[in-house]
Structures are given as C-alpha cells and as structure tokens.
C-alpha positions in Angstrom: 5.0 15.9 3.3 5.7 12.5 4.5 7.7 10.0 2.7 5.9 6.8 1.6 8.3 4.5 3.2 8.0 6.4 6.7 4.5 5.5 7.0 2.8 3.2 9.9 0.5 0.3 8.9 -2.4 2.7 10.5 -1.6 5.3 8.2 -1.6 2.8 5.2 -5.0 1.1 6.1 -6.7 4.5 6.6 -5.4 5.9 3.2 -6.9 2.6 1.7 -10.2 2.9 3.3 -10.6 6.4 1.6 -9.2 4.9 -1.9 -12.1 2.7 -2.1 -13.6 5.0 -4.9 -10.2 5.2 -6.6 -10.4 1.4 -6.5 -7.8 0.7 -4.3 -8.9 -2.2 -2.0 -7.9 -3.8 1.3 -8.5 -7.7 0.6 -5.9 -9.1 3.7 -3.8 -8.3 6.6 -1.4 -10.8 6.9 1.6 -10.6 9.5 4.6 -12.3 8.8 8.0 -12.0 11.7 9.4 -9.2 10.1 6.4 -7.1 8.8 2.9 -7.2 7.9 1.7 -7.3 4.4 -1.7 -5.7 3.5 -2.9 -7.8 0.7 -4.7 -5.3 -1.6 -6.5 -5.2 -5.2 -5.7 -1.6 -7.5 -8.4 -1.5 -10.8 -8.9 -5.5 -10.0 -4.9 -6.2 -10.4 -3.1 -7.5 -7.3 -0.7 -5.6 -5.3 0.7 -6.0 -1.7 1.7 -3.4 0.6 4.5 -4.2 3.0 5.5 -2.3 5.7 8.6 -3.8 7.2 10.0 -3.3 10.8 13.4 -2.2 9.7 12.9 -0.7 6.2 9.0 1.0 6.4 6.5 0.6 4.1 6.8 -0.5 0.2 4.6 -1.3 -2.7 5.4 -5.0 -3.7 3.0 -5.7 -7.0 1.9 -9.3 -7.4 0.3 -8.5 -11.0 2.3 -6.6 -13.6 2.5 -2.6 -12.7 4.8 0.1 -14.5 7.2 2.1 -11.8 5.1 5.0 -13.1 1.7 3.2 -11.9 3.4 2.5 -8.4 4.5 5.9 -7.9 0.9 7.0 -8.8 -0.1 4.5 -6.1 2.0 5.7 -3.2 0.7 9.2 -4.0 -2.7 8.3 -3.8 -2.0 6.7 -0.2 0.0 9.8 0.9 -2.1 12.5 -0.4 -5.3 10.6 1.4 -3.2 10.8 5.0 
C-alpha cells in the first residue's frame, strides 16, 4: 500500500471526493510557491492537507485533533485511492 506522504495532489483530491459520506469535505485549494494546500473539513472541524513539492503530503490540523484521529484521516484517504 502507498504511504500517505507519497500521494500526489490528484490522488488526495479523488479520495476526498469519495469521502463525503464519511464527513471529509474539500472547501478550497490554494497554491503557494512550495506546496498545494487543500483546505478541508472533517466532521465540521478544519484541517489542511498540504502537498509539499519536496516533502510530500501531510495533514496539518487547524482545529484540535488527536494524533490517532489524524492517522484515521490519512488511512481513510489511503483506503479510497
């Protein structure tokens, strides 16, 4: 199975689209010089998924999430590839 940090933006976007029923919604995509950032909500709480050109994908919570919940979100995204 692919590792989360190795995902391309198209893969993450596709997985998010398939996870609406589970409560993961894409609100906005922003491009900055070194990364693309997907601004999302998971069950109403804000998270950013950052796809850095050098370091790959990572979940960057805006609201408070436990590390267990962040792992759960990344596993959901990987499961919907």
